C-alpha positions, 0 to 999 in steps of 0.5 A: 503467532497469527497476530504477529504475522498480521502486524508484519503484513500491515507494516509491509502493506504500508511500506509498499504504499509509501515506497510505491508512491515515492517511486511514482513521484521520482519518475522522469518528468516526461511521463504523462500525468495520467500514468502518474495518477493511475499508479498513485491510485494503485499504490493507495488502493492495494495497501488499503485493501490489504489493511482492511483484510488484516484488520479483520484478523486482528479483531477480538472474537 
């Protein structure tokens, strides 16, 4: 059961990153490039952290 939950968490993290970056790039053009870069970094860093944590639970002991 833990492996299934971990795999669901991995897919949710990937979806969060992809959807978040899509939202950032579809924002109106009057937003500053700095804010777009900041939000893009957030939507890359958070899923990568979540994936590294989930990867620890999938390793065989």
